[in-house]
N, C-alpha and C positions, 0 to 999 in steps of 0.2 A: 375784809377785802372790799374796797369801794367798787361801785358799779363801773367806774372808768377802768379800773384795773381788770375787772372781770371782762369788759368788752374786749380789751386788747389780748387778754390771756386766752379767751375763747375763740378768737379768730382762727379758722383753719389755716394751715400752713400755706403761705403764698398769698393769702387774701389780706386786703387792707380795709381799714374802717372808713365808713362814709359819714361825714359830719356836715350836715346842712345847717345853714344859718338863716333865721328869719327874725324880724323885729317884732317883739311881743306887742300886740294891740294894733299893729298896722292893718287897717281895714276892719278892725274890731276884734275884741278878745274872743268872741265866739268863733270867728273865722280862724284865729290863731290856733285855737284848740283843735278845730277840724284839720288844719294844716299839719299840726303835730301828728295826728293820727294818720294822715296821708303819707307823711314822710316815713313813719315807721313801716307802714304797709309797703313802701317802695324802697326799703333797704337801709334806712337810717340806723346807724349804730349808736350815735350820739346826736342830740339836738342842741345846737347853740341858740339860745334865746337872747336877742338883743334887748337890753333894758333901755327904754326910751329916754333920751336926754336932749336938752335944748341946744347944746353946742357940741355935736358929734364930730370933733375936729379931725379924727383919724379916718373918717369915712368919706368915700367919694359921693358923687351926687345921688346915685340910686339909693344907697342905704341912708344917706343923710336925709333925704326926703321922706324915707319911711319913718325915721325918728320924728321928723316934723309933724307928720300926719298923726302919729300915735300921741305925741305930746299935746297936739291941738285937741285930741279927743280926751285928754285928761288921764291917760294911762300912766300909772305910777309904779314904783318898785314894789309896793305892797300888792298891786294888782298882778304883777308878774309872778310873785311868790304864790299868790292865791291860784293862779293859772297852773303852776307846777303841781300844786296840791290836787287840783282837779284832775290833771293828767295822771297822777299817781293812783287815782281810784281805779283805773283800768289798765295801767301799765307800770309794772314794778321792775322792769328789766332794762329798758332803754335809758341810757345815761342822759342827764340834762345839765348843761353848763350855762350859767348866766354870764353874758359878755356885755360889758358896759363901761361907764365912766365913774370916777371916784365920788363925785359930788352927791349923788343920791344915796350912796352907802354911808357917807359921812353924816348926812342929814338923818338917816335912819338910826345911826349908831352902830359901831362895829359889832359889839356883842349881840345887840338886839337883832341885827341883820343876820349874823351867823346862826343864831338860835332859830329864827323864823325860817331861814333857808333850809336848815337841816330838818326841821319839823315838816316842811312841805315836800321834801324829797329831792332837793337840789344836790347835785353831785360835785360840781366844780364851779369855780368863779374865776373869771379873767377880767382884770381891771386895766383897761387900755392905757390910761394915763397915770398909773402908779409905778414909779421907778422901783425896781426890786430892792434898792438900798433903803427905801422908805416903807417897805411892806411888813416890817416886823410885827407891829401891833395887830394889823388885820390878819396876818398869817396865824398868830397865836390864837385868835378867836376862831378862825376856820379850823385849825388843827384840833381845837378842843371838841369840835363836833364832827370831826372826820370828813370835812369837805376839802376836796383837792384845790390847791391854788395853782392856777395855770398862768404861765408867763409867755409874752411875745419875745421872739428872737428874730432879728433882722439881718440882712446881709452885712450891715455896718456894725453889728454887735461885736465887741472886742472879745478876745479869748479870756481876758480877766473877768469880764462880766459873765461870759458863759460859765466859767467856773463858779462864780457867785450864785448864778441862777440854779446850777446843779444842786446846790445845798438847800435851796428853799422851795423849788418847784415840786409838784407832784401831779399824778394823773397823766399828763402829757405836756409837751411844749408846742407852741404854735409858731411855726416858722413863717414869717411874712416874706413871701418870695419876691416881692417887688419893692423898690423904693417908692414911697408915695402913699396915696390913700387907697382904700378898697376899690376894686373894680377898674384900676388904672393899669395902663401899660401892656407890654407884650411879654409873655412868659418865656424866659430863657431856661430851657430844661438843663442844659449843661451847667449853668450857674447854680441852679437849684441843687443838682447832684453834688457839686463841689462844696456848697455850703452845708449840705446835710452831712457829708463826710467830716467836715470840720466840727460841726455841732456834736457829733457822736464821739469825738475825741474827749469831750468834757461831760456830756450829759447822757445818762443811760436810759432815760425815759423814752417812750414812744414820741415820735415827732410827726405832728400834723402839718400839712402845707396848705396855706390859703393865700388869697389875693391872686387874681389873674386866671383862676380855673373857671372856665365858662361853659364847658361842655364835656361830653364823654371822652373825646379825643385827648383834650388836655389833661383830664383826670387820669386817664390810663397812662399817659406819659409820665406824669408826676408819681403815680403809684408804684412805679418800678423801684424807686428808692425810698419813698415816704412810707410811714406807717399808717397815715390817715390822710384823706383828701377832704378839704374844707371848701364848701361852695356857698356863696352868699348872694352876690349881686344879681346873678342870673335868675335865681329863684325869686328874689325880692322884686325884680322887674315884672314878673308875672302877677304878683300880688297887686302892684300898682296898676297894671294894665287891665286886670279883671276885678278891680275892687268892688264893682257892683254886680258881678256875676260869679257867685261862689262856685257853681258847677265848673265853669271854665277855669277858674283859679285853681281849684283842686286838681282838675284833670291835667292842666299844664305843669303845675309843680310836681305832680305825681309822675308824669311821663318823663320829665327831665331827670328826676331823682332815680327812677328805675333805670334809665340809660346809663347814668353815672355809676350807680351801684353795680350794675352788671359789668361795666367796663373794668372795674377795679377788683373783681372777684377772681 
């Protein structure tokens, strides 16, 4: 049983998973490691680590800038995998998902990437710009090492594609609650609930909801129907704001994480 399956299986009845996102290497790899520890201490069930990429086209300004900062510092996919390995020296229960773009994985090589990710303790992979219809080869490599392959679902995803994703996804699916990029728009809870009901007609996996969740209030509202709440831009904003003050960075990220975690329990 994968860590992701364990996370959702072990949640007490009525509680939902908290999945914070941060970009690996933003403000330095040492800070990212400290942030991972802080997120766990403040309720994270799964940590999504963004893999830095030079053209993060699906991300809004806040997260796109975090990619730019990490890329400028030379942070690579190899570094991210090494970071997960370091994290696993002290934590063998919190699930870790790598979220990023296809190019770095192609450069690494599908099988080499899957093997390295597995050895380091990665639990899931989400490739933002890989259509599910083109995912067969990478899926096979990930399946061989028992890493879950997570896919995005949007309000515009057709029923036919939902049925296709149901056959290849594992771990959970990530529902993009807004049209557009990360951190954009106003969250429409009624629309989220309607879409979750439609998704569950085709997909039996847990559904995490992200994009537009900025605070404890929106997290709580979404958690009524979602299986997990995913928060990124609000946390990444603190990393940018306090890039030169680790204590304030950790305190701010920890405080917001604790508020969100408590709201969805």
